[in-house]
VOMI-42605 format. One record per residue (C-alpha): z, y, x; residue number from 0. Coordinates in nm, 2 decimals. Layout:
REM residues N
R      up   north    east    k
R       Z       Y       X  NUM
...
***
This chain:
REM residues 427
R      up   north    east    k
R    0.48   -3.11   -4.41    0
R    0.32   -3.11   -4.05    1
R    0.16   -2.75   -3.95    2
R   -0.18   -2.78   -3.83    3
R   -0.22   -2.67   -3.44    4
R   -0.55   -2.57   -3.26    5
R   -0.57   -2.61   -2.88    6
R   -0.80   -2.41   -2.68    7
R   -0.95   -2.46   -2.32    8
R   -0.80   -2.25   -2.06    9
R   -1.08   -2.06   -1.97   10
R   -1.12   -1.93   -2.32   11
R   -0.74   -1.85   -2.39   12
R   -0.73   -1.68   -2.04   13
R   -1.03   -1.46   -2.14   14
R   -0.81   -1.22   -2.31   15
R   -0.67   -1.10   -1.97   16
R   -0.87   -0.78   -1.86   17
R   -0.87   -0.58   -1.55   18
R   -0.59   -0.36   -1.54   19
R   -0.38   -0.58   -1.75   20
R    0.00   -0.64   -1.69   21
R    0.07   -1.01   -1.72   22
R    0.41   -1.17   -1.72   23
R    0.45   -1.52   -1.57   24
R    0.73   -1.73   -1.70   25
R    0.94   -1.89   -1.39   26
R    1.16   -2.14   -1.26   27
R    1.08   -2.49   -1.38   28
R    0.87   -2.37   -1.65   29
R    0.63   -2.17   -1.46   30
R    0.27   -2.27   -1.60   31
R    0.11   -2.38   -1.29   32
R   -0.20   -2.50   -1.47   33
R   -0.27   -2.18   -1.63   34
R   -0.22   -2.01   -1.30   35
R   -0.45   -2.24   -1.12   36
R   -0.72   -2.16   -1.42   37
R   -0.67   -1.80   -1.38   38
R   -0.74   -1.78   -1.01   39
R   -1.07   -1.93   -1.11   40
R   -1.13   -1.62   -1.30   41
R   -1.09   -1.36   -1.04   42
R   -1.47   -1.28   -1.01   43
R   -1.42   -1.09   -1.33   44
R   -1.09   -0.93   -1.28   45
R   -0.98   -0.66   -1.09   46
R   -0.59   -0.50   -1.05   47
R   -0.42   -0.74   -1.29   48
R   -0.05   -0.68   -1.22   49
R    0.14   -1.00   -1.24   50
R    0.53   -0.97   -1.30   51
R    0.78   -1.25   -1.26   52
R    1.11   -1.36   -1.12   53
R    1.14   -1.70   -0.96   54
R    0.82   -1.91   -0.96   55
R    0.81   -2.26   -0.86   56
R    0.52   -2.44   -0.70   57
R    0.19   -2.31   -0.57   58
R    0.09   -2.06   -0.82   59
R   -0.28   -1.99   -0.62   60
R   -0.31   -1.64   -0.72   61
R   -0.09   -1.54   -0.42   62
R   -0.36   -1.62   -0.16   63
R   -0.54   -1.34    0.02   64
R   -0.88   -1.43   -0.13   65
R   -0.74   -1.31   -0.47   66
R   -0.58   -0.97   -0.34   67
R   -0.83   -0.77   -0.53   68
R   -0.82   -0.95   -0.85   69
R   -0.43   -0.99   -0.88   70
R   -0.14   -0.75   -0.78   71
R    0.19   -0.95   -0.76   72
R    0.50   -0.72   -0.83   73
R    0.78   -0.97   -0.86   74
R    1.16   -0.91   -0.92   75
R    1.29   -1.18   -0.70   76
R    1.10   -1.32   -0.40   77
R    1.12   -1.71   -0.44   78
R    0.94   -1.94   -0.18   79
R    0.60   -1.95   -0.35   80
R    0.54   -1.57   -0.30   81
R    0.76   -1.49    0.02   82
R    0.47   -1.49    0.25   83
R    0.26   -1.26    0.04   84
R    0.56   -1.01   -0.01   85
R    0.65   -1.00    0.37   86
R    0.26   -0.97    0.46   87
R    0.23   -0.68    0.22   88
R   -0.01   -0.85   -0.04   89
R    0.26   -0.85   -0.29   90
R    0.53   -0.60   -0.39   91
R    0.91   -0.64   -0.47   92
R    1.11   -0.46   -0.72   93
R    1.52   -0.46   -0.67   94
R    1.67   -0.50   -1.01   95
R    1.99   -0.65   -1.15   96
R    1.86   -0.96   -1.36   97
R    2.04   -0.80   -1.64   98
R    1.84   -0.50   -1.66   99
R    1.49   -0.66   -1.66  100
R    1.48   -0.72   -2.03  101
R    1.57   -0.33   -2.10  102
R    1.27   -0.28   -1.84  103
R    1.04   -0.46   -2.04  104
R    1.12   -0.28   -2.37  105
R    1.12    0.09   -2.24  106
R    0.91    0.09   -1.92  107
R    0.72   -0.19   -1.81  108
R    0.50   -0.30   -2.10  109
R    0.33   -0.62   -2.11  110
R    0.01   -0.69   -2.21  111
R   -0.02   -1.06   -2.19  112
R    0.27   -1.33   -2.14  113
R    0.18   -1.68   -1.96  114
R    0.44   -1.93   -2.08  115
R    0.50   -2.30   -2.06  116
R    0.65   -2.45   -2.38  117
R    0.74   -2.78   -2.55  118
R    0.52   -2.93   -2.83  119
R    0.59   -2.77   -3.15  120
R    0.79   -2.93   -3.40  121
R    0.71   -2.99   -3.76  122
R    0.81   -2.67   -3.86  123
R    0.58   -2.52   -3.60  124
R    0.85   -2.42   -3.33  125
R    0.80   -2.46   -2.97  126
R    1.07   -2.41   -2.71  127
R    1.07   -2.19   -2.39  128
R    1.25   -2.50   -2.24  129
R    1.46   -2.43   -1.93  130
R    1.37   -2.06   -1.83  131
R    1.46   -1.87   -2.14  132
R    1.60   -1.56   -1.88  133
R    1.36   -1.30   -1.92  134
R    1.11   -1.49   -2.07  135
R    1.28   -1.44   -2.40  136
R    1.22   -1.03   -2.39  137
R    0.88   -1.08   -2.26  138
R    0.76   -1.26   -2.52  139
R    0.92   -1.04   -2.76  140
R    0.75   -0.74   -2.61  141
R    0.40   -0.89   -2.52  142
R    0.08   -0.81   -2.69  143
R   -0.06   -1.15   -2.64  144
R    0.08   -1.47   -2.56  145
R   -0.09   -1.77   -2.41  146
R    0.13   -2.07   -2.40  147
R    0.07   -2.39   -2.19  148
R    0.20   -2.66   -2.42  149
R    0.35   -2.96   -2.21  150
R    0.50   -3.27   -2.36  151
R    0.74   -3.30   -2.04  152
R    0.86   -2.98   -2.10  153
R    1.25   -2.99   -2.24  154
R    1.30   -2.87   -2.58  155
R    1.65   -2.66   -2.55  156
R    1.88   -2.49   -2.79  157
R    1.96   -2.13   -2.80  158
R    1.73   -1.83   -2.79  159
R    1.44   -2.05   -2.67  160
R    1.24   -2.10   -3.00  161
R    0.92   -1.95   -3.06  162
R    0.65   -1.99   -3.36  163
R    0.32   -2.09   -3.29  164
R    0.23   -1.82   -3.51  165
R    0.31   -1.56   -3.25  166
R    0.06   -1.74   -2.97  167
R   -0.26   -1.59   -2.91  168
R   -0.38   -1.92   -2.78  169
R   -0.24   -2.26   -2.70  170
R   -0.37   -2.47   -2.41  171
R   -0.25   -2.85   -2.40  172
R   -0.15   -2.99   -2.04  173
R    0.07   -3.25   -1.95  174
R    0.22   -3.23   -1.59  175
R    0.57   -3.27   -1.43  176
R    0.77   -2.98   -1.38  177
R    0.86   -2.85   -1.05  178
R    1.18   -3.02   -0.90  179
R    1.45   -2.93   -0.68  180
R    1.76   -3.12   -0.55  181
R    2.01   -2.91   -0.41  182
R    2.23   -3.19   -0.33  183
R    2.01   -3.37   -0.08  184
R    2.06   -3.07    0.16  185
R    2.42   -3.03    0.16  186
R    2.58   -3.04    0.49  187
R    2.95   -3.10    0.63  188
R    3.00   -2.69    0.61  189
R    2.90   -2.68    0.27  190
R    3.11   -2.96    0.17  191
R    3.41   -2.78    0.31  192
R    3.34   -2.48    0.15  193
R    3.30   -2.67   -0.19  194
R    3.64   -2.82   -0.15  195
R    3.79   -2.48   -0.07  196
R    3.66   -2.29   -0.36  197
R    3.74   -2.58   -0.55  198
R    4.10   -2.54   -0.48  199
R    4.07   -2.16   -0.61  200
R    3.96   -2.29   -0.94  201
R    4.26   -2.33   -1.22  202
R    4.21   -2.56   -1.48  203
R    4.07   -2.37   -1.80  204
R    3.85   -2.15   -1.59  205
R    3.50   -2.04   -1.71  206
R    3.28   -2.10   -1.40  207
R    2.95   -1.93   -1.28  208
R    2.71   -2.09   -1.00  209
R    2.47   -1.92   -0.82  210
R    2.14   -2.10   -0.66  211
R    2.17   -2.32   -0.36  212
R    2.37   -2.60   -0.20  213
R    2.69   -2.44   -0.19  214
R    2.75   -2.41   -0.57  215
R    2.64   -2.77   -0.58  216
R    2.88   -2.88   -0.33  217
R    3.14   -2.67   -0.54  218
R    3.05   -2.88   -0.84  219
R    3.07   -3.22   -0.66  220
R    3.46   -3.11   -0.57  221
R    3.56   -3.01   -0.94  222
R    3.58   -3.40   -1.06  223
R    3.99   -3.36   -1.10  224
R    3.98   -3.03   -1.27  225
R    4.04   -3.00   -1.66  226
R    3.89   -2.78   -1.95  227
R    3.65   -2.59   -1.74  228
R    3.37   -2.38   -1.91  229
R    3.03   -2.27   -1.82  230
R    2.89   -1.94   -1.85  231
R    2.62   -1.89   -1.58  232
R    2.27   -1.73   -1.51  233
R    2.16   -2.09   -1.40  234
R    2.24   -2.48   -1.40  235
R    2.16   -2.77   -1.16  236
R    2.19   -3.12   -1.14  237
R    2.59   -3.10   -1.04  238
R    2.68   -3.02   -1.39  239
R    2.58   -3.33   -1.55  240
R    2.89   -3.57   -1.42  241
R    3.12   -3.28   -1.49  242
R    3.02   -3.29   -1.86  243
R    2.99   -3.68   -1.89  244
R    3.34   -3.69   -1.73  245
R    3.48   -3.42   -1.98  246
R    3.58   -3.20   -1.69  247
R    3.36   -2.92   -1.86  248
R    3.42   -2.92   -2.23  249
R    3.41   -2.54   -2.27  250
R    3.74   -2.57   -2.51  251
R    3.92   -2.28   -2.34  252
R    3.65   -2.01   -2.36  253
R    3.68   -1.71   -2.61  254
R    3.32   -1.69   -2.66  255
R    3.08   -1.98   -2.73  256
R    3.35   -2.24   -2.71  257
R    3.23   -2.61   -2.67  258
R    2.90   -2.48   -2.54  259
R    2.76   -2.43   -2.16  260
R    2.59   -2.11   -2.17  261
R    2.32   -2.04   -1.94  262
R    1.98   -1.83   -1.88  263
R    1.78   -2.10   -1.71  264
R    1.80   -2.43   -1.51  265
R    1.63   -2.59   -1.21  266
R    1.67   -2.95   -1.06  267
R    1.54   -3.29   -1.07  268
R    1.39   -3.48   -1.38  269
R    1.74   -3.61   -1.46  270
R    1.88   -3.24   -1.55  271
R    1.57   -3.19   -1.78  272
R    1.60   -3.49   -1.94  273
R    1.99   -3.44   -1.99  274
R    1.93   -3.07   -2.14  275
R    1.65   -3.20   -2.35  276
R    1.78   -3.13   -2.73  277
R    2.14   -3.14   -2.61  278
R    2.31   -2.91   -2.85  279
R    2.63   -2.89   -2.60  280
R    2.38   -2.64   -2.40  281
R    2.26   -2.27   -2.50  282
R    1.98   -2.11   -2.32  283
R    2.02   -1.73   -2.41  284
R    1.85   -1.42   -2.32  285
R    1.95   -1.31   -1.99  286
R    2.05   -0.95   -2.09  287
R    2.34   -1.12   -2.28  288
R    2.42   -1.40   -2.05  289
R    2.44   -1.16   -1.74  290
R    2.59   -0.88   -1.93  291
R    2.94   -0.80   -1.74  292
R    3.11   -0.70   -2.06  293
R    3.02   -1.02   -2.19  294
R    3.11   -1.23   -1.92  295
R    3.44   -1.06   -1.89  296
R    3.53   -1.16   -2.24  297
R    3.61   -1.54   -2.13  298
R    3.94   -1.55   -1.95  299
R    3.97   -1.69   -1.56  300
R    3.59   -1.64   -1.48  301
R    3.50   -1.79   -1.11  302
R    3.18   -1.62   -1.01  303
R    3.03   -1.83   -0.70  304
R    2.77   -1.67   -0.51  305
R    2.63   -1.71   -0.16  306
R    2.48   -1.46    0.10  307
R    2.26   -1.42    0.39  308
R    2.52   -1.24    0.60  309
R    2.88   -1.02    0.54  310
R    2.97   -0.74    0.78  311
R    3.30   -0.67    0.88  312
R    3.36   -0.41    0.60  313
R    3.27   -0.65    0.32  314
R    2.89   -0.55    0.26  315
R    2.71   -0.84    0.14  316
R    2.34   -0.90    0.21  317
R    2.20   -1.15    0.01  318
R    1.83   -1.09   -0.04  319
R    1.68   -1.01    0.30  320
R    1.70   -1.11    0.67  321
R    1.70   -0.77    0.82  322
R    1.36   -0.61    0.69  323
R    1.22   -0.94    0.57  324
R    1.26   -0.99    0.21  325
R    1.40   -1.32    0.14  326
R    1.50   -1.35   -0.23  327
R    1.64   -1.09   -0.47  328
R    1.92   -0.90   -0.63  329
R    1.93   -1.14   -0.90  330
R    2.24   -1.18   -1.11  331
R    2.51   -1.19   -0.82  332
R    2.63   -0.84   -0.91  333
R    2.64   -0.88   -1.28  334
R    2.87   -1.20   -1.22  335
R    3.08   -1.04   -0.94  336
R    3.16   -0.74   -1.16  337
R    3.24   -0.96   -1.48  338
R    3.44   -1.21   -1.30  339
R    3.64   -0.92   -1.15  340
R    3.70   -0.76   -1.52  341
R    3.79   -1.12   -1.65  342
R    4.16   -1.16   -1.70  343
R    4.25   -1.38   -1.43  344
R    3.90   -1.38   -1.27  345
R    3.77   -1.44   -0.94  346
R    3.45   -1.32   -0.77  347
R    3.39   -1.54   -0.48  348
R    3.10   -1.50   -0.21  349
R    3.08   -1.84   -0.03  350
R    2.89   -1.87    0.28  351
R    2.86   -2.10    0.60  352
R    3.00   -1.93    0.93  353
R    2.64   -1.98    1.11  354
R    2.30   -2.08    0.99  355
R    2.19   -2.42    1.04  356
R    2.01   -2.24    1.38  357
R    2.34   -2.13    1.51  358
R    2.32   -1.75    1.39  359
R    2.64   -1.58    1.28  360
R    2.67   -1.48    0.92  361
R    2.98   -1.27    0.95  362
R    2.84   -0.97    1.17  363
R    2.96   -0.61    1.28  364
R    2.66   -0.46    1.12  365
R    2.41   -0.60    0.89  366
R    2.05   -0.64    1.04  367
R    1.85   -0.34    1.02  368
R    1.67   -0.32    0.72  369
R    1.91   -0.55    0.52  370
R    1.98   -0.50    0.19  371
R    2.33   -0.44    0.04  372
R    2.35   -0.68   -0.28  373
R    2.74   -0.65   -0.36  374
R    2.92   -0.35   -0.20  375
R    3.23   -0.34   -0.01  376
R    3.38   -0.16   -0.34  377
R    3.29   -0.50   -0.57  378
R    3.38   -0.76   -0.30  379
R    3.71   -0.96   -0.36  380
R    3.68   -1.32   -0.19  381
R    3.48   -1.45    0.10  382
R    3.46   -1.80    0.17  383
R    3.36   -2.00    0.47  384
R    3.44   -2.34    0.60  385
R    3.72   -2.18    0.80  386
R    3.91   -2.04    0.49  387
R    3.92   -1.76    0.27  388
R    3.95   -1.38    0.33  389
R    4.05   -1.15    0.03  390
R    3.94   -0.81    0.07  391
R    3.99   -0.62   -0.26  392
R    4.25   -0.34   -0.18  393
R    4.21   -0.39    0.16  394
R    4.13   -0.10    0.42  395
R    3.86   -0.14    0.67  396
R    4.06   -0.25    0.95  397
R    4.22   -0.51    0.74  398
R    3.91   -0.64    0.62  399
R    3.76   -0.67    0.96  400
R    4.07   -0.88    1.07  401
R    4.04   -1.10    0.76  402
R    3.69   -1.17    0.81  403
R    3.69   -1.22    1.18  404
R    3.98   -1.52    1.08  405
R    3.73   -1.69    0.87  406
R    3.42   -1.64    1.11  407
R    3.31   -1.92    1.36  408
R    3.53   -1.97    1.64  409
R    3.27   -1.89    1.88  410
R    3.18   -1.58    1.72  411
R    3.54   -1.42    1.70  412
R    3.55   -1.27    2.05  413
R    3.25   -1.06    2.00  414
R    3.36   -0.96    1.66  415
R    3.69   -0.83    1.77  416
R    3.53   -0.63    2.06  417
R    3.32   -0.48    1.78  418
R    3.65   -0.42    1.58  419
R    3.80   -0.25    1.86  420
R    3.49   -0.04    1.93  421
R    3.48    0.08    1.57  422
R    3.83    0.11    1.44  423
R    4.02    0.11    1.76  424
R    4.24   -0.20    1.69  425
R    4.25   -0.56    1.67  426
***
């Protein structure tokens, strides 16, 4: 029997939000942009509404200076949408491991209202959180009120994504395209070379995790001749589609969730969203499970592939800031670096180009002043650039410096060697 559903206008639905409330906003491709635009219109009646989220996509409107009195952004990852607001002091950033956020919601950061975007309800009354289950699952589990933007263009995914309409305080129907990102279109020659090098480090039967950006996408494009790969990752992008279709990725060697690709969220093009729609080969699970290092380690040969902004010659990895300018966040890098290190035959990899597109060195004597250490030198194993691989685990500081200088840009090596001599009295 088909369930009866009642939709409300956005202004009525959002009236449950009061001054001083803490409001969760679902992120990634499922950012409820229509609700955010409508919420901005209610700024005249609101004051000090705290908005919490990780990566949001698109123009959320409420981060603009004119709404500063009504909305206080307190994000756990600095996405491009709010980067300017954070660095101008109009928004705040919480450094936290992605895997720890659900526990923070349960014990410390109580949520008054959750704003989410979902697929239309099925005949049993269940909607899907789509391609952003990650921390949204815990947020809706703990929120006092849930306002759902129901979008027929939202994919219906399998796993922990289902939520019954009876849980919603209000449902607002609005059809709009999901935000899209095409990482493959931004891949340069250096990234392609790194992709080939990292692919050569991945054995058949490995379970892979890919971070965000062009380098993970370049790695995926270099894996077409591999066999029986598995996926356990915090996020997915378009690069996975061809590998699944070619049976390169079939998850047959995984010990947990065999024959399923496990993820927390996905961001890519419409092709990816259509591919994931009602696809039982993909499980979108709560991030405190997906990113738990003790869960990650249970699969053999876990290869974690993450990037960085810069690495110093002792192996400290800065991945979330450019000096004191907050660029992104801690995210799940450390979760998977540790999980892969503990996995039997695992390989934790930091991959980055030797220089930025503007020619700024990424392997440096010291991290920029104010830069944050995301992965410590005690956790680092492999660093890869287009010039090769440096293996740092178990190496002393002098050995690390020599290895990293060996994969730096050739034009940077003389300066790095001088810095190494000044610091360690050797080269």
